[in-house]
N, C-alpha and C positions, 0 to 999 in steps of 0.2 A: 923529339925534344932536343934542342941543342945543348952542348956542354955548358954554355953560359947560362941558359935558362935553368938547367939542372942545379947549377951552383947557387943561383939566386934563391930557388925554391928550398934548397937545403939550409941556407942561411936563415930564411924566414921561419922554417920549422924549428931550427935550433933556438932562434930568438924567442919563439913562443914557449918552448919548453923552459927556457931560463926564466922567463917572466912568471910562468906558473909556479915554478919551484920557489922563486922569491916571494910570490904572493902568499904561498902556503906557510911561510915562516912568520912568527910574531915579530912585529916592529919593536924591537927592544929599545931602539933609540928614542921612540916616542912614548914608551910606557912609563907611567908615573904611578907610584904606589899610593894607595889611599892614605890620606893624612890621619895620623892617630888621634884618638879622642882620649883626653885625660880627665880624671875625676880630681876632686880637691878634698883637702882636710881643713877644717876650721881650726885655726891656731888660737885666735882671740876674737872677742866681740867688743866693739866700742859703740857708745851712743852716737846717733846721728840725728840732726835736726829734721823732723818729719815734715817741716814746711819748706825744705830745700828741694827745688826742682833741679837736681844735679845735672849739669851739662859738661863740666870739666873738673878734673881732680888731679892735684899734684902734691907730693910730699917733699918738704924742704926744711932741713935743719930742725927737725922735731915737730914741725907744724904741718897741718894740712892747709892747702889753698884750694878753694872751691869756687867755680863759676856756676851761677844759676841762671835759669832762663824764664821765659814767658814775658810778654809785654806788660810793662808796669811793675814787674816783680824781679827783673833781672839784676844781678849784682856780682860782686867779687868779694870774697871773704877769707879771712884767716881764721882757722879753727883749731882749738885745743884738741889734740887727738884723744887724750884720755877721757875728757869730760864731754866732748862734742860742743862745747860752748863757743860762740862766735866772739873772737877777740877784736876783730876789725872788720868793718863792712863798708863797701862802696856801692851805692845804688846807681844803676845806669839810667839814663834818660828814658822816659816811658815809651818812646818810639823804637827803642833798640831791644832786640831779643838776644840775650847773651848765649854764647855757646862755649866751645872748648877753650882751655887755657894751657899755657906752659910757662915755665921759668927759663929765661935766656939770660945768663950772666946776672946782672943786677936789675934786670927788668922782668916784668910779668906781662905777657901778651894774651889778649882775649879776642876771640872771634865773635861775630854776630851772625845770625842765621841767614836771613835774606836781605839784610841791610847793606851787605858788602862792605862793612866798615870793621877794621881792626883797631883795637885800642892798645896802647903801650903805656904801662905804668912803671913808676919807680917801685921796685919790689917791696921795700920796707914801709914806705909811706902811703902807697896806693895813689900817689899823685899822678894824674894823667900827663904824660910827657908829650905824646903826639898821637895822631890817628893816621890811618892809611886805608886805601881802598884796594879791593881785589875783585876779580870776576867770579861769578858763580856763588854758590852757597857756602857757608862755613859751618862745619859740624864739629869734628874733633881736631885737636892740635897737640903735637908733641915735637921732639927734635932728637936728632942722633948725634949731637955734638958739633955738627957742621952745617946741617940744613934743618929748617922747620918742615914738619910733615903735616899735611892737612887732609882731612876727609870731607866729603861733601854729600854723603848719603848714597853715593853710587859705588861701583866696583873700582874706582880710581883713587889712588893716593897721589897727591901732588907734593913736590919738594920745592921749597922756596929758599932763596938766598935770605939769610937772617938780617941783612942790612937794608936791602932794597925791597924785600917782600915780593920779589918777582920770581915766577916759576922758572926753575932750571931743569927739571925733568919730572917724569911721572911714571907710575907703574900701574898695571892692571892686576888686580888680585884674583887669582884663580885656584880652584881646587879640582885637580884632575881635568884641567882644561875648561871647567865651567866657572863663569864669573860669580864672585861672592859680592852681593850688593848690600846696601844698608849699613855700610861701615860707619861707625859712629865715634864715640869717645876713644881716644888713642893714648897709648903709653909705650915708650921705648924701653924694653927690658932685655938686658944681656944680649944685645945685638939683634933682637927681633922687634917687630912692631906688633903690639897687641891691640886688638880693636873689639869693642862691644859691637855686636851685630844687632841693630835696632829691631825691637819686637821679638827677640829671642832671649833665652837664658844661656847663651853661649858667648864665649870670647874666642876669637880666631887669632892664631899666631901666624905672622907673615914674614917672609924673607924680604928685607928692604931692597935687595938687589934685583930679584926676579919677580916679586909679587906672588910667588908660589906659597900656598898654605902649607905650613910645617906642622900644624896641629890645631886641635880644637879643645877647649876647656869647657866641660859641662857643669853648669852651676844650677841645674834644675833643683828646686826646692830649697835653695839657700835661705830665703826668707820664708818662714813657715806661714801657713794659712792663718794661724792664730795671731801672728804679728802684723798681718796686713789689714788695711782699712779700705773703704771705698775709694779713697784718694790715692792709694799706693799705685805707682806706675812702674815702668820697666827698669830692669837692670841697666845701670849706666854709671860709669865712674871707675877708673883704674888708676891707682897711684903706686909708685915704687920707691922704697927706701933702699937706695943702692948701698949705703954704708952697712946696714944690717941685713940686707937681702930679704926685705919684707915686702909682701904684696898686699894691697888693700883694695877692696871692691865695695861698692854700694849701689844704690839705685835712686830714682826720682821719687821723692816723698817717702823714702825708707827711714824707719826709726833706728836702724843699726848699720854700722860699718864693720866689715869683716876682714880680719887678717887671715889669709889663706896660704896653704902650701899645696903644691901640685903633686899628686900621687902618680904612680905608674899608669901607663895607658891601659885602656880597657882591653 
């Protein structure tokens, strides 16, 4: 064997050993800790209209604003938090299926499910100022102070320019590298996106920059069996009172709305 061949063979053997040593070490750079699961404490309970098929929920200046769904029953309403009474109600045309809502400055924006139509209201009067169209389905809606944030039932959150309603970016929501689908009603709380996960009793907390899940909130058993009726549907609806740091949750056809506090992780 020539010296040149001996040198090449030695380099190959050295490279193989280095590869094996590297493969035996954990890939710390790709390791992601399991997102913590949080339990809740009920702070207060408020009445909620059992006939409301809740799709969107917002708290603003002492009142709840609620978007409701289903064809022929969809609407937008202002609600007294303490009594659950509807103060103001706007019915959508029968062919529209109402979805998420958010308040942007002096306007209130509402999505529709598969109609691909968004409605923009004057916040105080509920007068329809304009409509706009968008691709795909509309589920949940919130904002981060600069962009509107939209869910469509998938693992993707889209960010829109609040003036043009055009997409500027999007993120994929993942927990330990696995997609989290069925993202539904949204709320932006202290720098995180909170989302109801459709057909579950959980809320997922999401980093708006990376889409990484930062935690789960377990709401199992929030509405007792005794309080449920054959009509009672899934958990859906998150509202945040930023001034008093209060979090409210409810569900579709639920008779109650809950103010909750997040406890330490399990």
